[in-house]
VOGU-3710 file (C-alpha; in Angstrom, 3 decimals, decimal comma):
1> mpepqqmrtp> -97,036/-78,113/80,191  -93,495/-78,225/79,039  -93,064/-78,754/75,364  -92,410/-82,236/73,717  -88,540/-81,429/73,251  -87,854/-80,565/76,583  -89,610/-83,930/78,072  -87,314/-85,811/75,857  -84,010/-83,872/76,546  -81,639/-86,868/77,596
11> ismlwesadp> -79,744/-86,398/80,715  -76,219/-88,210/81,919  -73,309/-87,951/83,756  -69,811/-87,600/81,972  -67,596/-89,155/84,010  -69,383/-89,902/87,673  -71,206/-93,132/88,371  -74,290/-92,036/89,748  -77,978/-91,054/88,846  -78,231/-88,241/86,991
21> htelterfgf> -81,396/-86,922/87,439  -80,928/-87,307/91,734  -78,195/-84,993/91,157  -79,668/-82,733/88,739  -81,829/-81,676/91,669  -79,171/-82,413/94,655  -76,443/-79,781/93,022  -78,677/-77,350/91,013  -82,229/-77,505/92,280  -83,654/-78,569/89,107
31> asaadatswl> -86,709/-81,127/89,540  -85,919/-82,520/86,073  -84,417/-82,188/82,920  -87,353/-80,010/81,330  -87,242/-77,552/84,789  -83,709/-76,708/83,160  -84,731/-76,461/79,900  -87,258/-73,984/80,502  -84,434/-72,057/82,861  -81,869/-72,095/80,106
41> rqvlaerwgl> -84,245/-70,798/77,648  -85,636/-68,013/79,487  -82,140/-67,137/80,546  -80,589/-67,504/77,030  -83,726/-65,035/75,473  -83,641/-62,528/78,677  -79,251/-62,274/78,531  -78,354/-63,317/75,054  -81,336/-62,041/72,991  -81,621/-66,106/71,359
51> rmvacerlvi> -84,146/-67,299/70,987  -84,008/-71,418/72,134  -85,512/-74,021/69,908  -84,070/-77,320/70,913  -82,239/-79,016/73,872  -80,576/-82,033/72,573  -78,875/-83,105/75,836  -77,739/-82,311/79,286  -74,505/-83,891/80,840  -73,791/-82,912/84,231
61> sdanclawit> -69,650/-83,075/85,631  -68,852/-82,306/88,909  -70,020/-79,031/89,850  -71,079/-77,853/85,753  -74,077/-79,022/84,243  -73,709/-78,545/80,666  -76,586/-78,510/77,342  -76,277/-79,002/73,706  -78,780/-76,614/72,127  -79,501/-75,138/69,114
71> adgcrmiakw> -80,443/-71,509/69,025  -80,848/-68,731/66,240  -80,403/-71,789/63,818  -76,792/-72,328/65,300  -75,822/-74,873/67,617  -74,172/-74,432/71,013  -72,687/-75,738/74,335  -74,238/-73,701/77,017  -72,504/-74,383/80,847  -73,278/-73,249/84,343
81> smwpprfarl> -71,192/-73,971/87,744  -72,758/-74,248/90,659  -69,984/-73,504/93,102  -69,688/-69,779/94,088  -66,085/-69,875/94,742  -64,669/-70,397/91,352  -67,622/-67,823/89,704  -64,431/-65,267/89,648  -61,724/-68,192/88,178  -64,441/-69,004/85,293
91> aaiagltvwl> -64,778/-65,387/84,262  -61,050/-65,215/84,123  -61,082/-68,062/81,948  -63,486/-66,891/79,828  -60,926/-64,225/79,133  -58,368/-65,601/78,027  -59,973/-67,749/75,748  -61,092/-64,818/73,765  -57,801/-63,737/74,064  -56,137/-67,040/72,632
101> eqrgipvsap> -58,489/-67,223/69,977  -57,238/-63,673/69,162  -54,070/-64,778/69,103  -54,941/-67,596/66,195  -55,378/-70,154/69,292  -58,208/-72,621/68,173  -60,262/-72,618/70,637  -63,989/-72,372/71,460  -64,689/-68,636/72,805  -67,273/-67,570/75,067
111> qadrdgqlqv> -69,943/-65,680/73,027  -70,616/-62,085/75,034  -73,759/-61,626/76,226  -76,376/-58,539/75,370  -73,997/-56,383/78,221  -70,689/-57,702/77,155  -70,048/-60,340/79,823  -68,747/-63,297/78,776  -69,511/-65,355/81,905  -72,960/-64,291/83,543
121> evdgfslglq> -73,908/-64,449/86,861  -77,788/-65,351/87,321  -79,928/-67,139/89,631  -77,046/-68,467/91,815  -75,060/-70,181/88,629  -72,177/-68,666/86,535  -72,912/-69,059/83,087  -71,199/-69,553/79,583  -72,539/-69,989/76,058  -70,104/-70,808/72,885
131> rvidgdlldv> -70,759/-72,300/69,444  -70,099/-75,977/68,977  -67,066/-76,823/66,752  -67,399/-80,035/64,315  -65,329/-82,511/64,979  -63,610/-86,003/66,740  -62,003/-86,230/69,732  -57,831/-86,612/68,843  -56,898/-90,377/68,212  -53,953/-90,814/69,493
141> adpvqvhaag> -53,087/-93,779/67,311  -52,700/-91,407/63,873  -49,255/-90,499/64,083  -50,635/-87,240/62,192  -52,391/-86,037/64,634  -49,887/-86,804/67,601  -47,419/-84,566/65,903  -49,922/-81,872/65,173  -50,887/-82,024/68,786  -47,516/-81,306/69,773
151> emlarmhvam> -47,167/-78,981/67,718  -50,017/-77,085/68,875  -49,446/-77,311/72,664  -46,232/-75,329/71,631  -48,445/-72,929/69,765  -50,323/-72,583/73,267  -47,100/-72,626/75,416  -46,421/-69,599/73,157  -49,137/-67,929/73,369  -50,065/-68,211/77,086
161> adypkavpte> -46,849/-66,743/78,358  -47,450/-63,426/76,871  -51,142/-63,123/78,585  -51,052/-59,734/80,347  -53,904/-60,594/83,304  -53,347/-62,867/86,024  -55,525/-66,025/86,481  -57,110/-66,954/89,914  -55,406/-70,020/91,122  -54,982/-72,159/93,888
171> epaapgtqlv> -51,423/-72,023/94,191  -49,423/-68,825/92,957  -47,518/-68,387/89,633  -43,510/-69,013/90,886  -40,578/-68,645/89,514  -39,639/-70,352/86,655  -43,403/-71,230/85,882  -46,190/-69,552/83,131  -49,461/-70,036/82,741  -50,524/-73,268/80,933
181> gndfrsanil> -53,873/-75,079/80,286  -52,903/-78,145/82,506  -55,486/-80,600/80,667  -54,368/-81,378/77,477  -55,871/-84,728/76,080  -57,687/-86,136/73,977  -61,229/-84,914/75,706  -60,146/-81,546/74,626  -58,937/-81,620/71,554  -61,054/-81,642/68,209
191> wsggavaavl> -60,081/-82,923/64,792  -61,296/-82,033/61,676  -59,970/-81,274/58,315  -56,658/-82,591/58,869  -55,745/-80,209/61,991  -56,420/-79,631/65,390  -59,811/-77,749/65,235  -60,424/-76,640/68,509  -58,601/-76,826/71,594  -61,712/-77,308/74,690
201> dleeaayrrr> -61,675/-76,777/78,143  -58,735/-74,149/80,047  -60,808/-74,191/83,291  -57,856/-76,245/85,006  -55,412/-73,637/83,826  -52,341/-72,939/86,033  -49,128/-71,995/86,611  -46,405/-74,453/86,097  -43,083/-75,163/84,350  -43,630/-76,316/80,479
211> vddlaraavl> -42,074/-79,142/81,015  -44,608/-80,212/83,394  -47,309/-78,807/81,595  -45,811/-80,911/78,571  -45,068/-84,128/80,571  -48,464/-84,310/81,782  -50,174/-84,289/78,200  -47,237/-86,174/76,759  -48,854/-88,956/79,762  -52,839/-88,613/79,622
221> lgtryhewrp> -53,009/-87,682/75,796  -54,661/-90,410/74,956  -57,590/-89,908/77,441  -60,830/-88,984/77,779  -63,621/-89,950/80,100  -63,221/-93,442/81,833  -60,631/-96,003/82,293  -57,741/-94,182/82,217  -54,095/-95,420/80,633  -50,783/-93,979/80,190
231> tpaavrkafv> -50,406/-92,924/76,649  -47,846/-95,713/75,225  -44,244/-94,480/74,778  -43,990/-94,106/71,120  -47,313/-92,030/71,302  -45,437/-89,962/74,003  -41,944/-89,593/71,635  -43,993/-88,796/68,404  -45,842/-86,041/70,591  -42,592/-84,664/72,145
241> agyasvlple> -41,102/-84,662/68,805  -43,767/-82,234/67,553  -43,780/-79,959/70,538  -40,299/-79,387/69,627  -40,282/-78,627/66,367  -41,869/-75,586/67,573  -39,960/-75,368/70,600  -37,217/-76,811/70,565  -35,867/-78,254/73,936  -32,244/-77,576/75,510
251> dddaaaleds> -30,739/-80,628/77,468  -31,428/-78,929/80,710  -35,629/-78,943/79,490  -35,051/-82,705/77,769  -33,723/-83,992/80,930  -36,629/-82,251/83,009  -39,368/-83,211/80,422  -38,230/-87,522/81,194  -37,895/-86,892/84,920  -41,104/-85,266/84,874
261> ieehlvsvpw> -42,810/-87,926/82,820  -41,826/-90,505/85,054  -43,076/-88,772/88,136  -46,708/-88,572/85,949  -46,508/-92,139/85,213  -46,357/-93,447/88,740  -48,476/-90,514/90,479  -51,525/-90,669/88,209  -54,054/-93,144/89,950  -54,529/-95,657/86,902
271> ps> -57,011/-98,119/87,345  -56,085/-101,342/88,420
//
């Protein structure tokens, strides 16, 4: 019989309008949330040597399932993908994330298993484990947070330009591009103690021009999970000012940035 905690584990969809219990079975093959948490408990014990004592909730996002858990006294997030074509990329992103942490970028780095693997392939899934970082999602109504976010994106661009390994992407790196996060927005930025506490989820990393990544971030900075709206112009200006305080923009870059912002404003499928 499943433990009482397993039976109470809530499950939800992150952004899709679908029944999470049905999707848990159809996408991941688990009969129930209790079935999924039992599987996760066993994998964590075997591969990480951890004793999982509770699962707060399960959340499904596309081909990923996330579990907020407590194991050996630590709050953690386990995230597994069911899409094999993405497994090599997930392993590469895990390596990139650890590399950024080593260079002082606040990220939620994956925890290696007993064999030193950052991303583990098991039972047809690719699974990563990371510690929970406390904080609130970035508030774009706070100018201090917006400016600090701009500074952080610039710091990430500087660091990622020096990343020595290739990350598998759909489009190869073109001249004038570099590795960027490609999804820098409120849903993926935690704020705590007067500073950016963590930049989350680098799974969309790609090779782009810096100004294009800055433009995308400026337009989408306030977006979270539902009902996206473009970031107000004043917030975009403050965000870019924060970025430029670390990486000054030449005249050509400033002009290219404005063009890219306009392109993103018209190309993003905003809700009507």
